[in-house]
C-alpha positions as CSV (number, residue, x, y, z in Angstrom):
1,M,98.2,35.8,168.2
2,I,95.3,36.8,166.0
3,E,95.9,33.7,163.9
4,V,95.4,31.4,166.9
5,T,92.2,33.2,167.8
6,L,91.0,32.9,164.2
7,V,91.7,29.1,164.2
8,F,89.8,28.6,167.5
9,T,86.9,30.7,166.4
10,V,86.6,28.7,163.1
11,A,86.7,25.5,165.1
12,A,84.0,26.6,167.5
13,S,81.9,27.8,164.5
14,L,82.2,24.4,162.9
15,V,81.0,22.7,166.1
16,C,78.0,25.0,166.2
17,F,77.4,24.4,162.5
18,V,77.2,20.6,163.1
19,R,74.5,21.4,165.8
20,L,72.8,23.6,163.2
21,M,72.6,20.7,160.8
22,R,71.8,17.9,163.2
23,G,69.9,19.7,165.9
24,P,67.0,17.5,167.2
25,T,64.5,20.4,167.4
26,L,63.8,23.6,165.5
27,V,64.8,25.7,168.6
28,D,68.2,24.0,168.8
29,R,68.8,24.8,165.2
30,I,67.8,28.4,165.6
31,I,70.0,28.9,168.6
32,A,72.9,27.2,166.8
33,G,72.3,29.5,163.8
34,S,72.4,32.5,166.1
35,V,75.7,31.3,167.6
36,V,77.2,30.7,164.2
37,G,76.1,34.2,163.1
38,T,77.8,35.7,166.2
39,M,80.9,33.7,165.5
40,L,80.9,35.0,161.9
41,F,80.7,38.5,163.3
42,A,83.7,37.8,165.4
43,L,85.5,36.3,162.4
44,I,84.9,39.3,160.3
45,L,86.3,41.5,163.0
46,L,89.4,39.3,163.6
47,F,90.0,39.0,159.9
48,G,89.9,42.8,159.6
49,L,92.4,43.1,162.4
50,F,94.6,40.4,160.7
51,L,94.6,42.3,157.4
52,E,94.8,45.7,159.1
53,E,91.7,46.8,157.2
54,P,89.5,49.2,159.2
55,M,86.6,49.0,156.7
56,M,86.0,45.4,157.9
57,I,84.6,46.9,161.1
58,D,81.9,48.6,159.1
59,V,81.1,45.4,157.3
60,A,80.9,43.5,160.6
61,L,78.5,46.1,162.1
62,V,76.2,45.9,159.1
63,Y,76.3,42.2,159.3
64,S,75.4,42.3,163.0
65,V,72.4,44.5,162.4
66,L,71.2,42.1,159.7
67,H,71.8,39.2,162.0
68,F,69.7,40.9,164.7
69,A,66.8,41.4,162.3
70,D,67.1,37.8,161.3
71,M,66.8,36.6,164.9
72,L,63.7,38.8,165.4
73,I,62.1,37.2,162.4
74,Y,62.8,33.7,163.7
75,A,61.4,34.7,167.1
76,K,58.2,36.0,165.6
77,Y,57.9,32.8,163.5
78,L,58.3,30.6,166.6
79,G,55.8,32.7,168.5
80,R,53.2,32.1,165.9
81,H,53.8,28.5,165.0
82,R,54.8,27.0,168.3
83,R,52.4,24.3,169.6
84,V,51.3,24.4,173.1
85,A,51.7,21.0,174.8
């Protein structure tokens, strides 16, 4: 069952990665990057379950903290450089 979930999560990540590369605006690309990062967090957890390796939970938690900091940096960048129409 974990294998099926891994396959579907990878497929969803690839769809979001396409949006990341082809997004029409910067905001679309940032949102797609956030979704890809969240999917990667889920993949790390699922892969840890698949391998029965509890240390992968720690790796996933560290990654999620770094991803959160990354999203804060993007939000601050958008707040400063966004044009008012």
